[in-house]
RODO-2510 file (C-alpha; in nm, 4 decimals, decimal comma):
residues 413
     n   res          X          Y          Z
     1     x    -2,4523    -1,8418     2,8627
     2     x    -2,7555    -1,8255     2,6291
     3     x    -2,7522    -1,8650     2,2536
     4     x    -2,7736    -1,4923     2,1822
     5     x    -2,5079    -1,4097     2,4380
     6     x    -2,2741    -1,6750     2,2989
     7     x    -2,3334    -1,5601     1,9428
     8     x    -2,2653    -1,1981     2,0414
     9     x    -1,9450    -1,3001     2,2204
    10     x    -1,8171    -1,4963     1,9209
    11     x    -1,9105    -1,2115     1,6858
    12     x    -1,7156    -0,9644     1,9000
    13     x    -1,4173    -1,1998     1,9131
    14     x    -1,4207    -1,2408     1,5351
    15     x    -1,4372    -0,8609     1,4900
    16     x    -1,1418    -0,8068     1,7217
    17     x    -0,9474    -1,0848     1,5488
    18     x    -1,0151    -0,9290     1,2074
    19     x    -0,8960    -0,5905     1,3341
    20     x    -0,5777    -0,7421     1,4765
    21     x    -0,5299    -0,9303     1,1495
    22     x    -0,5476    -0,6046     0,9540
    23     x    -0,2980    -0,4419     1,1922
    24     x    -0,0741    -0,7406     1,1244
    25     x    -0,0890    -0,7631     0,7461
    26     x    -0,0866    -0,3940     0,6471
    27     x     0,2496    -0,3032     0,8060
    28     x     0,3818    -0,6511     0,7250
    29     x     0,3467    -0,5748     0,3540
    30     x     0,5469    -0,2532     0,3996
    31     x     0,8193    -0,4428     0,5834
    32     x     0,8542    -0,7458     0,3565
    33     x     0,7969    -0,5884     0,0166
    34     x     0,6701    -0,7824    -0,2825
    35     x     0,9385    -1,0514    -0,2654
    36     x     0,8862    -1,1253     0,1035
    37     x     0,5064    -1,1141     0,0765
    38     x     0,5278    -1,3615    -0,2119
    39     x     0,7021    -1,6101     0,0194
    40     x     0,4515    -1,5350     0,2956
    41     x     0,1502    -1,5952     0,0730
    42     x     0,2983    -1,9123    -0,0772
    43     x     0,3571    -2,0635     0,2676
    44     x     0,0121    -1,9580     0,3823
    45     x    -0,1463    -2,1244     0,0786
    46     x     0,0215    -2,4550     0,1612
    47     x    -0,0876    -2,4196     0,5221
    48     x    -0,4457    -2,3419     0,4183
    49     x    -0,4742    -2,6440     0,1887
    50     x    -0,3373    -2,8884     0,4480
    51     x    -0,5492    -2,7325     0,7237
    52     x    -0,8627    -2,7715     0,5131
    53     x    -0,7787    -3,1349     0,4419
    54     x    -0,7145    -3,1957     0,8117
    55     x    -1,0189    -3,0261     0,9660
    56     x    -1,2832    -2,9779     0,6930
    57     x    -1,6237    -3,0102     0,8595
    58     x    -1,4921    -3,2082     1,1566
    59     x    -1,5116    -2,9347     1,4268
    60     x    -1,8740    -2,8591     1,3346
    61     x    -1,9691    -3,2292     1,3321
    62     x    -1,8000    -3,2780     1,6674
    63     x    -1,9776    -2,9774     1,8155
    64     x    -2,3167    -3,1117     1,7050
    65     x    -2,2442    -3,4561     1,8487
    66     x    -2,1408    -3,3015     2,1810
    67     x    -2,4549    -3,0862     2,1843
    68     x    -2,6760    -3,3873     2,1153
    69     x    -2,5151    -3,5726     2,4063
    70     x    -2,5938    -3,3158     2,6745
    71     x    -2,6762    -3,4823     3,0015
    72     x    -2,4482    -3,7717     2,9138
    73     x    -2,1021    -3,6569     3,0196
    74     x    -1,9348    -3,9952     2,9627
    75     x    -2,0521    -4,0006     2,6014
    76     x    -1,9345    -3,6418     2,5548
    77     x    -1,5906    -3,7275     2,6896
    78     x    -1,5683    -4,0327     2,4653
    79     x    -1,6578    -3,8257     2,1591
    80     x    -1,4013    -3,5666     2,2595
    81     x    -1,1238    -3,8219     2,3128
    82     x    -1,1887    -3,9895     1,9772
    83     x    -1,2005    -3,6542     1,7986
    84     x    -0,8894    -3,5294     1,9767
    85     x    -0,6971    -3,8414     1,8714
    86     x    -0,8156    -3,7980     1,5125
    87     x    -0,7216    -3,4293     1,5035
    88     x    -0,3854    -3,5080     1,6610
    89     x    -0,3100    -3,7691     1,3959
    90     x    -0,4154    -3,5388     1,1120
    91     x    -0,2148    -3,2517     1,2562
    92     x     0,0957    -3,4661     1,2950
    93     x     0,0701    -3,5872     0,9368
    94     x     0,0175    -3,2362     0,7973
    95     x     0,2961    -3,0834     1,0092
    96     x     0,5258    -3,3705     0,9147
    97     x     0,4672    -3,3068     0,5460
    98     x     0,5468    -2,9363     0,5876
    99     x     0,8604    -3,0080     0,7915
   100     x     0,9900    -3,2843     0,5654
   101     x     0,9089    -3,1539     0,2188
   102     x     0,9186    -2,7712     0,2355
   103     x     1,1223    -2,7333    -0,0843
   104     x     0,8969    -2,9650    -0,2804
   105     x     0,5841    -2,7828    -0,1587
   106     x     0,7411    -2,4473    -0,2435
   107     x     0,8349    -2,5824    -0,5873
   108     x     0,4736    -2,6748    -0,6551
   109     x     0,3905    -2,3047    -0,6096
   110     x     0,6905    -2,1978    -0,8241
   111     x     0,8442    -2,0106    -0,5305
   112     x     1,1318    -2,2094    -0,3814
   113     x     1,2263    -1,9147    -0,1592
   114     x     0,9139    -1,9887     0,0488
   115     x     1,0665    -2,3108     0,1885
   116     x     1,1864    -2,1551     0,5200
   117     x     0,8420    -2,0028     0,5795
   118     x     0,6704    -2,3381     0,5166
   119     x     0,9008    -2,5143     0,7620
   120     x     0,8493    -2,2512     1,0348
   121     x     0,4717    -2,2657     0,9871
   122     x     0,4531    -2,6470     1,0268
   123     x     0,3929    -2,6540     1,4077
   124     x     0,1017    -2,4124     1,3635
   125     x    -0,0893    -2,6790     1,1678
   126     x    -0,0718    -2,9229     1,4582
   127     x    -0,1669    -2,6521     1,7075
   128     x    -0,4685    -2,5408     1,5026
   129     x    -0,5892    -2,9011     1,4660
   130     x    -0,5845    -2,9400     1,8431
   131     x    -0,7504    -2,6003     1,8816
   132     x    -1,0293    -2,7089     1,6484
   133     x    -1,0934    -3,0206     1,8562
   134     x    -1,1101    -2,8342     2,1866
   135     x    -1,3180    -2,5497     2,0421
   136     x    -1,5671    -2,7979     1,8987
   137     x    -1,5964    -2,9608     2,2404
   138     x    -1,6527    -2,6352     2,4317
   139     x    -1,8977    -2,4963     2,1758
   140     x    -2,0953    -2,8196     2,1855
   141     x    -2,1280    -2,7707     2,5598
   142     x    -2,2535    -2,4157     2,5038
   143     x    -1,9335    -2,2492     2,6344
   144     x    -1,8377    -1,9792     2,3882
   145     x    -1,5975    -1,7891     2,6118
   146     x    -1,2972    -2,0246     2,5670
   147     x    -1,3275    -2,0099     2,1884
   148     x    -1,3655    -1,6307     2,1876
   149     x    -1,0687    -1,5738     2,4179
   150     x    -0,8457    -1,8156     2,2264
   151     x    -0,9292    -1,6465     1,8951
   152     x    -0,8282    -1,3047     2,0268
   153     x    -0,5126    -1,4456     2,1906
   154     x    -0,4167    -1,6173     1,8654
   155     x    -0,4506    -1,2954     1,6640
   156     x    -0,2730    -1,0858     1,9283
   157     x     0,0177    -1,3302     1,9495
   158     x     0,0505    -1,3317     1,5721
   159     x     0,0525    -0,9510     1,5665
   160     x     0,3058    -0,8950     1,8455
   161     x     0,5460    -1,1815     1,7770
   162     x     0,5131    -1,1768     1,3981
   163     x     0,5600    -0,8054     1,3443
   164     x     0,8203    -0,7702     1,6180
   165     x     1,0336    -1,0576     1,4924
   166     x     0,9999    -0,9498     1,1281
   167     x     1,1065    -0,5943     1,2125
   168     x     1,4020    -0,7209     1,4166
   169     x     1,5222    -0,9588     1,1465
   170     x     1,4945    -0,7071     0,8629
   171     x     1,6075    -0,3830     1,0290
   172     x     1,8472    -0,5011     1,2998
   173     x     1,9903    -0,8227     1,1577
   174     x     1,9569    -0,7186     0,7924
   175     x     1,8377    -1,0586     0,6661
   176     x     1,6812    -1,1264     0,3248
   177     x     1,3046    -1,0813     0,2673
   178     x     1,2414    -1,4584     0,2542
   179     x     1,3913    -1,4992     0,6024
   180     x     1,1845    -1,2025     0,7158
   181     x     0,8764    -1,3847     0,5841
   182     x     0,9785    -1,6860     0,7942
   183     x     0,9867    -1,4515     1,0953
   184     x     0,6324    -1,3429     1,0149
   185     x     0,5284    -1,7087     0,9995
   186     x     0,6901    -1,7639     1,3375
   187     x     0,4347    -1,5156     1,4691
   188     x     0,1514    -1,7286     1,3263
   189     x     0,2980    -2,0365     1,4938
   190     x     0,3524    -1,8562     1,8251
   191     x    -0,0035    -1,7195     1,8219
   192     x    -0,1467    -2,0681     1,7597
   193     x     0,0582    -2,2275     2,0388
   194     x    -0,0299    -1,9479     2,2815
   195     x    -0,4005    -1,9804     2,1964
   196     x    -0,3790    -2,3573     2,2536
   197     x    -0,2232    -2,2994     2,5952
   198     x    -0,4901    -2,0453     2,6974
   199     x    -0,7732    -2,2642     2,5678
   200     x    -0,6424    -2,5690     2,7557
   201     x    -0,6192    -2,3600     3,0731
   202     x    -0,9782    -2,2365     3,0429
   203     x    -1,1098    -2,5884     2,9767
   204     x    -0,9164    -2,7160     3,2783
   205     x    -1,0689    -2,4473     3,4984
   206     x    -1,4147    -2,5397     3,3727
   207     x    -1,3561    -2,9107     3,4356
   208     x    -1,2733    -2,8493     3,8047
   209     x    -1,5984    -2,6611     3,8570
   210     x    -1,4980    -2,2963     3,8057
   211     x    -1,7800    -2,1073     3,6362
   212     x    -1,6280    -1,9352     3,3337
   213     x    -1,9268    -1,6993     3,3108
   214     x    -1,8388    -1,5539     3,6496
   215     x    -1,4764    -1,5459     3,5426
   216     x    -1,5693    -1,3591     3,2268
   217     x    -1,7652    -1,0968     3,4242
   218     x    -1,4771    -1,0492     3,6665
   219     x    -1,2256    -1,0434     3,3845
   220     x    -1,4353    -0,7941     3,1918
   221     x    -1,4574    -0,5585     3,4881
   222     x    -1,0852    -0,5966     3,5560
   223     x    -1,0091    -0,5438     3,1874
   224     x    -1,2149    -0,2246     3,1761
   225     x    -1,0336    -0,0904     3,4817
   226     x    -0,6927    -0,1795     3,3476
   227     x    -0,7908    -0,0458     3,0072
   228     x    -0,8796     0,2968     3,1458
   229     x    -0,5642     0,3019     3,3552
   230     x    -0,3308     0,1979     3,0736
   231     x    -0,4943     0,3566     2,7719
   232     x    -0,2181     0,6152     2,7376
   233     x     0,0531     0,3519     2,7681
   234     x    -0,1218     0,1301     2,5169
   235     x    -0,1696     0,4267     2,2845
   236     x     0,2025     0,5050     2,2989
   237     x     0,2981     0,1441     2,2264
   238     x     0,0584     0,1227     1,9310
   239     x     0,1824     0,4592     1,8046
   240     x     0,5376     0,3266     1,8279
   241     x     0,4510     0,0413     1,5932
   242     x     0,2709     0,2821     1,3595
   243     x     0,5650     0,5220     1,3192
   244     x     0,8064     0,2305     1,2818
   245     x     0,6078     0,0875     0,9942
   246     x     0,4649     0,3934     0,8142
   247     x     0,8017     0,5767     0,8488
   248     x     0,6423     0,9199     0,8787
   249     x     0,9417     0,9952     1,1022
   250     x     1,2598     0,7914     1,1254
   251     x     1,6001     0,7875     1,2885
   252     x     1,8115     1,0844     1,1841
   253     x     1,5179     1,3071     1,0866
   254     x     1,5454     1,6728     1,1860
   255     x     1,2103     1,7577     1,3480
   256     x     1,0439     2,0147     1,5691
   257     x     0,8035     1,9039     1,8413
   258     x     0,6612     2,1370     2,1079
   259     x     0,9012     2,4195     2,0086
   260     x     1,1993     2,1839     2,0456
   261     x     1,4029     2,1210     1,7302
   262     x     1,6537     1,8412     1,6965
   263     x     1,7461     1,5057     1,5478
   264     x     1,5594     1,1839     1,6315
   265     x     1,8227     0,9612     1,7899
   266     x     1,5983     0,6857     1,9296
   267     x     1,2602     0,5378     1,8391
   268     x     1,1446     0,2945     2,1055
   269     x     0,8116     0,1164     2,1424
   270     x     0,6793     0,3703     2,3965
   271     x     0,8786     0,6894     2,3409
   272     x     1,1313     0,8555     2,1123
   273     x     1,4302     1,0782     2,1885
   274     x     1,5153     1,4057     2,0118
   275     x     1,8595     1,5655     2,0602
   276     x     1,9563     1,9220     1,9662
   277     x     2,2945     2,0807     1,8991
   278     x     2,3164     2,2007     2,2618
   279     x     2,3224     1,8436     2,3885
   280     x     1,9715     1,8643     2,5312
   281     x     1,7377     1,5691     2,4835
   282     x     1,3596     1,5662     2,4678
   283     x     1,1737     1,2424     2,5459
   284     x     0,8546     1,2418     2,3383
   285     x     0,5704     0,9889     2,3887
   286     x     0,5080     0,8201     2,0541
   287     x     0,1427     0,9215     2,0623
   288     x     0,2522     1,2816     1,9997
   289     x     0,3932     1,1838     1,6589
   290     x     0,0643     1,0218     1,5551
   291     x    -0,1976     1,2573     1,7012
   292     x    -0,0023     1,5839     1,7169
   293     x     0,1566     1,8166     1,4621
   294     x     0,5231     1,7499     1,3876
   295     x     0,7472     1,9693     1,1734
   296     x     0,9754     1,7301     0,9829
   297     x     1,2480     1,9281     0,8057
   298     x     1,4014     1,6208     0,6425
   299     x     1,1087     1,3973     0,5437
   300     x     1,1599     1,4362     0,1672
   301     x     1,5008     1,6082     0,1659
   302     x     1,7589     1,6836     0,4331
   303     x     1,8481     2,0345     0,3108
   304     x     1,6863     2,3406     0,4693
   305     x     1,6477     2,7016     0,3534
   306     x     1,7618     2,9992     0,5606
   307     x     1,7981     3,3758     0,5135
   308     x     2,0492     3,6454     0,6053
   309     x     2,0436     4,0291     0,5927
   310     x     2,3139     4,2976     0,5709
   311     x     2,3140     4,6723     0,4906
   312     x     2,5176     4,9084     0,2774
   313     x     2,5282     5,2873     0,2641
   314     x     2,3283     5,4838     0,0083
   315     x     2,6530     5,6146    -0,1397
   316     x     2,7728     5,2559    -0,2152
   317     x     2,7571     5,0642    -0,5441
   318     x     2,4503     4,8484    -0,4679
   319     x     2,4987     4,6143    -0,7614
   320     x     2,8550     4,5417    -0,6540
   321     x     2,7410     4,4899    -0,2941
   322     x     2,4816     4,2350    -0,4106
   323     x     2,7451     4,0496    -0,6155
   324     x     2,9895     4,0347    -0,3240
   325     x     2,7143     3,9134    -0,0901
   326     x     2,6260     3,6340    -0,3335
   327     x     2,9903     3,5299    -0,3821
   328     x     3,0500     3,5089    -0,0064
   329     x     2,7482     3,2816     0,0330
   330     x     2,8448     3,0502    -0,2540
   331     x     3,1974     3,0130    -0,1157
   332     x     3,0737     2,8319     0,1966
   333     x     3,1040     2,4486     0,1794
   334     x     2,7716     2,3880     0,3575
   335     x     2,5716     2,5991     0,1111
   336     x     2,3977     2,3732    -0,1419
   337     x     2,5504     2,4096    -0,4868
   338     x     2,2571     2,2624    -0,6790
   339     x     2,0198     2,5430    -0,5734
   340     x     2,1216     2,8944    -0,6662
   341     x     2,1142     3,1434    -0,3737
   342     x     1,9139     3,4612    -0,4282
   343     x     2,0149     3,8112    -0,3187
   344     x     1,7806     4,1132    -0,3373
   345     x     1,7322     4,4649    -0,2089
   346     x     1,4629     4,4170     0,0540
   347     x     1,4311     4,7643     0,2096
   348     x     1,5372     5,1265     0,1777
   349     x     1,5851     5,1894     0,5469
   350     x     1,6457     5,5151     0,7292
   351     x     2,0201     5,4691     0,7616
   352     x     2,1019     5,2388     0,4675
   353     x     1,9967     4,9905     0,2027
   354     x     1,9010     4,6451     0,3353
   355     x     2,0194     4,3452     0,1316
   356     x     1,8558     4,0060     0,1914
   357     x     1,9691     3,6607     0,0776
   358     x     1,8184     3,3126     0,0805
   359     x     2,0116     2,9888     0,0413
   360     x     1,9898     2,6160     0,1129
   361     x     2,2038     2,4531     0,3807
   362     x     2,3131     2,0921     0,4174
   363     x     2,2916     1,9277     0,7606
   364     x     2,0611     2,1895     0,9158
   365     x     2,0626     1,9904     1,2401
   366     x     2,4156     2,1245     1,2987
   367     x     2,2801     2,4792     1,3194
   368     x     2,3513     2,7876     1,1092
   369     x     2,5128     3,0260     1,3590
   370     x     2,8726     2,9475     1,2577
   371     x     2,7816     2,9434     0,8894
   372     x     2,6206     3,2888     0,9058
   373     x     2,9150     3,4199     1,1060
   374     x     3,1578     3,3032     0,8372
   375     x     2,9501     3,4698     0,5644
   376     x     2,9279     3,8010     0,7527
   377     x     3,3009     3,8044     0,8277
   378     x     3,3807     3,7451     0,4605
   379     x     3,1324     4,0178     0,3547
   380     x     3,2915     4,2589     0,6025
   381     x     3,6377     4,1899     0,4613
   382     x     3,5275     4,2230     0,0969
   383     x     3,3322     4,5433     0,1645
   384     x     3,6403     4,6943     0,3304
   385     x     3,8576     4,6022     0,0292
   386     x     3,6176     4,7585    -0,2197
   387     x     3,5337     5,0652    -0,0104
   388     x     3,1674     4,9726     0,0349
   389     x     3,0495     5,1364     0,3531
   390     x     2,8307     4,9584     0,6065
   391     x     2,6009     5,2243     0,7508
   392     x     2,5660     5,3050     1,1147
   393     x     2,3695     5,5683     1,3014
   394     x     2,5377     5,9105     1,3000
   395     x     2,4300     6,1698     1,5555
   396     x     2,4887     6,5464     1,5335
   397     x     2,5277     6,7017     1,8815
   398     x     2,4152     7,0642     1,9224
   399     x     2,5061     7,2412     2,2473
   400     x     2,2805     7,5326     2,3326
   401     x     2,4269     7,8417     2,4985
   402     x     2,7745     7,7177     2,4195
   403     x     2,9149     8,0656     2,4952
   404     x     2,8330     8,0224     2,8608
   405     x     3,0670     7,7249     2,8797
   406     x     3,3593     7,8849     2,6950
   407     x     3,6253     8,0297     2,9268
   408     x     3,7437     8,3773     2,8117
   409     x     4,1093     8,3975     2,7094
   410     x     4,3340     8,5095     2,9980
   411     x     4,0742     8,4235     3,2577
   412     x     4,2583     8,2396     3,5294
   413     x     3,9526     8,1288     3,7113
***
């Protein structure tokens, strides 16, 4: 691979890693809150200082020495072995300090709650030291693919394991934010170890004569094919993480999607389940919540407004009818007491006066059919007691030539 090609590959890998890093830290802040992020940042600061002391300038120097020794494989291997031993020793010392003195290190940063995160992050320091040694060796040989792949794998492992474990610890297990921060650090450690494994595998393949350039072309073609085939699945999984972390919809919300209204009973990584009062369930791909329009009746408040109409005759006392209608609504337990119902005359219809009411209902996911039935039954009873007539259509029947149908008196036929 030429210089420009290698530089382009590393640039692309860095861009992807930065994107994955943003996808990791933005929702992580929402999950951990200020207290948890304080522990996370404190542990990361300790890790950064020890990593700098362990690897400052050494990978670059090693890469240049390897590059200057091209054509002399024995010298390259000797440089690599010496550097690997040095990085291993530095990594062991740094990891040992983090494992042995986490409370003291956290105390230096005036955040003793960060001790669990520092301890969990300790193996990552050793893994990154070894990664630096191997990356310096491969870059010195002009092989940029192993470094690029390991960088992306490291960021992806951190994203998946870190966010997944943090969400599980905080929402399922209900642990404290500092333990949640330790879960996030476990993702950093897992990503580093996974990247080390992948990098070692690629270097091993190269050492037995497998051309990684050919492998990269084949892998790229395979990746494009798989990407096109699984883009919807991937989109649903990513959307699942998005709705879990931005909480635009959540468990128990009363929503309407594709003309189906119900309560969200499950939010999984690929799909969510909405159940209505009839017992029907709608399985919704998570992408629909992110890219489509969703009516969320309970995002800011769980109460919902509804209306109801009745009629009274023109001969009735309209003011008394309005008062009775309002009293019957307020008497229902599910009608919200903190918001006053309104009752108005909405229409002077052909057969009567139409009265319309609006009121707020608690637990709208349980439906309003029974509630409206109870109101109408009570209105019917009260109207009957106070002689308020409910109008109905009255028809006058006129029979033409009625005399032809009247039998004369005494006619026996």
